[in-house]
C-alpha positions in Angstrom: -28.5 41.0 -6.2 -25.6 40.8 -8.7 -23.0 39.8 -6.0 -25.3 36.9 -5.0 -25.6 35.8 -8.6 -21.8 35.9 -8.9 -21.4 33.8 -5.8 -23.9 31.2 -7.0 -22.1 31.1 -10.4 -18.7 30.7 -8.8 -20.0 27.9 -6.6 -21.5 26.1 -9.6 -18.3 26.5 -11.5 -16.2 25.0 -8.7 -18.6 22.1 -8.3 -17.9 21.0 -11.9 -14.1 20.9 -11.5 -12.9 17.3 -11.7 -11.4 15.9 -8.5 -7.7 14.9 -8.5 -6.9 11.2 -8.4 -6.5 9.8 -5.0 -3.6 7.5 -4.3 -3.3 5.6 -1.1 -0.4 3.8 0.4 -0.9 1.0 2.9 1.3 -1.3 5.0 4.6 0.5 4.1 7.6 -1.2 5.7 11.4 -1.4 5.3 13.5 -4.4 6.0 15.8 -3.7 9.0 19.5 -4.1 8.5 22.6 -5.2 10.3 25.4 -2.7 11.1 27.4 -1.9 7.9 24.8 -3.3 5.5 24.8 -1.0 2.5 21.2 -1.4 1.2 17.7 -2.5 2.0 14.3 -2.6 0.5 11.0 -0.8 1.1 7.7 -2.4 0.4 4.0 -1.3 0.5 0.7 -1.6 -1.3 -0.4 1.4 -3.6 -3.9 2.0 -4.9 -4.8 4.8 -7.3 -8.3 5.9 -8.2 -7.2 6.7 -11.7 -4.6 5.2 -14.1 -1.1 6.5 -13.1 2.5 5.6 -12.5 4.9 5.5 -9.5 7.8 7.5 -11.0 10.3 7.7 -8.1 10.9 7.4 -4.4 13.2 9.4 -2.1 14.4 8.9 1.4 16.8 10.8 3.7 18.2 7.5 5.0 19.9 6.6 1.7 22.1 8.4 -0.9 20.4 6.5 -3.8 16.8 5.4 -4.0 15.6 3.4 -7.0 12.6 1.4 -8.0 13.5 -2.1 -9.1 11.7 -5.1 -10.4 12.7 -8.7 -9.6 11.7 -11.3 -12.1 12.5 -14.9 -12.9 14.0 -15.6 -16.4 15.4 -19.0 -17.4 15.4 -20.2 -13.8 17.5 -17.2 -12.7 16.1 -14.4 -10.5 17.3 -10.9 -11.7 16.7 -7.4 -10.4 16.7 -4.4 -12.6 15.8 -0.7 -12.1 12.6 0.4 -13.9 11.5 3.9 -15.1 8.1 3.5 -13.4 5.5 1.2 -11.9 2.1 1.2 -13.6 -0.8 2.0 -11.2 -4.0 0.8 -12.9 -7.2 2.6 -11.7 -8.8 0.9 -8.7 -6.3 -2.0 -8.5 -3.9 -2.4 -5.6 -0.3 -2.8 -6.7 2.0 -4.7 -4.4 5.5 -3.3 -4.0 7.1 -6.4 -2.6 10.4 -8.4 -2.5 9.4 -10.7 -5.3 8.2 -8.0 -7.8 8.5 -4.3 -7.9 10.2 -2.8 -4.8 12.0 0.3 -3.7 15.8 -0.1 -3.1 17.5 2.1 -0.5 21.2 2.1 -1.5 24.2 3.5 0.2 22.5 3.8 3.6 23.6 6.6 5.8 23.2 4.3 8.9 21.7 1.1 10.2 17.9 0.7 9.9 16.8 -0.9 13.1 13.7 -2.8 13.8 10.9 -0.4 14.8 12.5 2.7 13.2 10.2 4.9 11.1 11.8 5.5 7.7 10.5 8.5 5.8 9.8 8.0 2.1 8.5 10.4 -0.5 6.8 8.8 -3.5 6.2 10.7 -6.7 3.2 9.5 -8.7 1.8 10.8 -12.0 -1.7 10.4 -13.3 -2.7 9.7 -16.9 -2.9 13.5 -17.6 0.7 14.1 -16.5 -0.2 15.7 -13.1 2.4 14.8 -10.5 1.7 14.3 -6.8 4.1 13.8 -3.9 3.1 11.4 -1.2 4.8 11.3 2.2 5.0 7.9 3.8 6.4 6.6 7.1 7.6 3.0 6.7 8.2 1.0 9.9 11.3 -1.2 9.9 10.6 -4.9 10.4 12.9 -7.7 11.4 15.5 -9.0 8.8 13.5 -12.2 8.2 10.2 -10.4 7.8 8.0 -10.5 4.7 5.0 -8.3 4.0 2.1 -9.4 6.2 -0.7 -9.0 3.6 -3.2 -9.1 6.5 -2.1 -12.3 8.1 -1.7 -12.9 11.8 2.1 -12.4 11.9 2.4 -8.8 11.1 2.8 -5.9 13.5 2.1 -7.8 16.7 4.1 -6.3 19.4 
């Protein structure tokens, strides 16, 4: 009976292991470009079950990928790189043109409407555990904004 006791003990031990934070990414999109345009932005909504941070993003379509924040100061809009984006537990963080966003710089080619752009996001939880998230962001028309669930998005 000892092997059965060991199995039961092992199962009980595993059931007490805390689950890793779950981070979900929704409505990921990239603004399409015109030929020769050197950069574009990627946008999405990120929700984490635990406090965490978006540390970085990567994509094979650009030589440089940075996380930026746009903000209005003294009636002037500025855009600066940031070290991370806070991801408060249970709150959806919008990665959008007017706030935090991902810049794809030195594009290797044109991003055309309908293209699927691969992105790799690196997030870190409050305990310092890092997680890599693979995302496919659909390229939307140059004049497109995030649809935020309205009737104008993704109707083809």
